C-alpha positions in Angstrom: 0.0 0.0 0.0 1.1 3.6 -0.5 0.7 4.2 3.2 -0.4 2.4 6.4 -3.4 4.8 6.6 -4.7 3.6 3.2 -4.1 0.0 4.2 -6.2 0.5 7.4 -9.0 2.1 5.5 -9.0 -0.6 2.9 -9.0 -3.4 5.5 -12.1 -1.8 7.1 -13.8 -1.5 3.7 -13.0 -5.1 2.7 -15.0 -6.7 5.5 -12.0 -9.0 6.0 -11.9 -11.0 9.3 -8.4 -12.2 8.9 -5.2 -10.4 7.9 -2.1 -12.4 7.0 1.3 -11.0 7.8 4.7 -12.1 6.5 6.8 -12.5 9.7 10.1 -12.3 7.8 9.1 -8.8 6.5 8.0 -7.2 9.7 10.3 -4.5 11.1 10.1 -5.2 14.8 12.7 -2.6 15.6 10.7 0.4 14.4 7.1 0.9 15.7 6.4 3.3 12.8 7.4 0.7 10.2 6.1 -2.3 12.1 3.1 -3.5 10.1 1.6 -5.2 13.2 1.3 -1.9 14.9 -1.0 -0.7 12.2 -3.5 -3.6 12.3 -6.1 -3.6 15.0 -5.9 -7.1 16.6 -9.3 -6.5 18.2 -10.9 -6.2 14.8 -8.8 -8.6 12.7 -7.3 -12.0 13.5 -3.7 -12.0 12.6 -2.5 -15.0 10.5 1.3 -15.2 10.5 2.7 -16.5 7.2 6.0 -17.9 6.0 6.4 -15.8 2.9 9.9 -15.6 1.7 10.9 -19.1 2.7 12.4 -21.5 0.2 12.9 -24.6 2.3 10.8 -26.5 4.8 13.4 -25.8 7.4 13.1 -22.0 6.9 9.3 -22.2 7.0 9.3 -24.2 10.2 11.7 -21.8 11.9 9.6 -18.8 10.8 6.4 -20.4 12.2 8.2 -21.1 15.5 9.4 -17.5 15.6 5.8 -16.3 15.2 4.8 -18.5 18.2 7.6 -17.0 20.2 6.3 -13.6 19.4 2.9 -14.6 21.0 1.1 -14.4 17.7 -1.8 -16.8 17.0 -0.8 -20.4 17.0 -1.7 -20.9 13.4 0.2 -20.3 10.2 -0.2 -19.7 6.5 2.4 -22.1 5.3 4.3 -20.9 2.1 7.4 -22.5 0.7 8.4 -21.0 -2.6 10.2 -23.1 -5.2 10.9 -20.5 -8.0 12.1 -17.0 -7.3 10.8 -15.5 -10.5 7.2 -16.8 -10.5 7.0 -17.4 -6.7 5.3 -20.7 -7.5 5.2 -23.0 -4.5 7.4 -26.0 -3.8 4.8 -28.7 -3.0 7.3 -31.3 -1.7 8.9 -28.8 0.8 5.4 -27.5 1.7 4.2 -31.0 2.6 7.4 -31.7 4.5 6.9 -28.6 6.6 3.2 -29.2 7.1 3.8 -32.6 8.7 6.3 -31.1 11.2 4.2 -28.1 12.1 1.0 -30.1 12.6 2.8 -32.4 15.0 4.0 -29.3 16.9 0.4 -28.2 17.4 0.1 -25.5 14.7 -3.1 -24.9 12.8 -1.7 -25.1 9.3 -3.3 -23.3 6.3 -1.2 -24.6 3.4 -0.6 -22.6 0.3 -0.1 -24.7 -2.8 -0.6 -24.7 -6.5 -3.7 -26.2 -8.1 -2.3 -29.7 -7.9 -5.2 -32.1 -7.1 -2.9 -34.8 -5.6 -0.9 -32.5 -3.4 -4.0 -30.8 -2.2 -5.3 -34.1 -0.9 -1.8 -35.0 0.6 -1.7 -31.7 2.5 -5.2 -32.4 3.9 -4.2 -35.9 4.9 -1.1 -34.5 6.6 -3.4 -32.5 8.9 -3.7 -29.1 7.2 -6.7 -27.3 8.6 -7.2 -25.6 5.2 -5.7 -26.0 1.7 -5.1 -22.8 -0.2 -4.6 -23.5 -3.9 -3.5 -20.6 -6.1 -5.8 -19.2 -8.8 -2.8 -17.9 -10.7 0.8 -16.9 -9.8 1.2 -14.6 -6.8 0.6 -10.9 -7.7 -0.3 -11.7 -11.3 -3.9 -10.7 -11.1 -4.7 -13.2 -13.8 -7.7 -14.7 -12.0 -8.5 -18.4 -11.8 -6.6 -20.0 -14.7 -7.6 -23.5 -14.1 -11.2 -23.6 -12.7 -11.5 -27.3 -13.4 -8.7 -28.2 -11.0 -10.1 -25.9 -8.3 -13.5 -27.6 -8.7 -12.0 -31.1 -8.4 -10.0 -30.0 -5.3 -13.2 -28.7 -3.8 -15.1 -31.9 -4.6 -12.4 -34.1 -2.9 -11.8 -31.9 0.1 -13.1 -32.3 3.7 -11.4 -29.1 4.9 -12.1 -25.5 3.8 -10.6 -24.5 0.5 -9.4 -20.9 0.1 -8.3 -19.6 -3.3 -5.1 -17.8 -2.7 -3.1 -15.7 -5.2 -4.1 -14.4 -8.6 -7.4 -12.7 -7.6 -7.0 -9.4 -9.4 -10.5 -8.1 -10.0 -13.8 -8.3 -8.3 -15.1 -10.8 -10.9 -12.3 -13.2 -10.0 -13.4 -13.2 -6.4 -17.0 -13.9 -7.5 -15.9 -16.8 -9.7 -13.9 -18.4 -6.8 -17.0 -18.3 -4.6 -19.3 -19.6 -7.4 -16.9 -22.6 -7.8 -17.6 -23.3 -4.1 -14.5 -22.0 -2.4 -14.9 -21.1 1.3 -13.1 -17.9 0.8 -10.4 -15.9 -1.0 -7.1 -14.5 0.2 -5.9 -11.5 -1.8 -3.7 -8.4 -1.5 -2.2 -7.1 -4.7 -5.5 -6.6 -6.5 -6.4 -4.1 -3.7 -3.1 -2.7 -2.7 -2.0 -1.8 -6.2 -5.4 -0.6 -7.4 -5.8 3.1 -8.4 -8.3 3.4 -5.5 -7.5 0.6 -3.0 -10.4 1.5 -0.7 -13.0 1.3 -3.5 -11.4 -1.9 -4.7 -11.5 -3.4 -1.3 -15.2 -2.6 -1.0 -15.8 -4.1 -4.5 -14.0 -7.3 -3.4 -16.3 -7.6 -0.4 -19.4 -7.3 -2.5 -18.0 -9.7 -5.1 -17.4 -12.4 -2.4 -20.9 -11.9 -1.1 -22.4 -12.1 -4.6 -20.5 -15.2 -5.5 -21.4 -16.9 -2.2 
């Protein structure tokens, strides 16, 4: 976002209940730059995430750090396999998920739209599986709705479409497919008017549901 004030106003307009925060990118040494200081924990549940991790070991360590910081005992698990596209490494993600579940974390696992790995993550104990609609930050929408639909048909845990939601219509399509929710940022943060876009996303989710 252009400023923390715009971010706060957009969050209010979005109707979001959960805000995910990349632990590795939080500046804990400067209250003015510390993202967590600008999010009202009474209004939003903070979901720590492991963005920026490229191995299972890094992701596990980051989740443990969030726990030490007394953040909620759940984690959006991200393990990236490609620096250019930021596509996930499913093998490392599954490896990390198994460890974190054993350690008592509530794991929400970010993955690509791979039907097999979505089921494996669920079987490993993930509380939610979060397949991407398109590469992170691309705003291309849901490129493979058939895979998302099959993942939904096979799942016994909530499915949240994560990444690629660039417009309000993308959010509606995700909900029409049967997703339990969407996780998005770039489509709002980089919009010409983030607050209006946040409100549009809220209405789109309601419409699709």
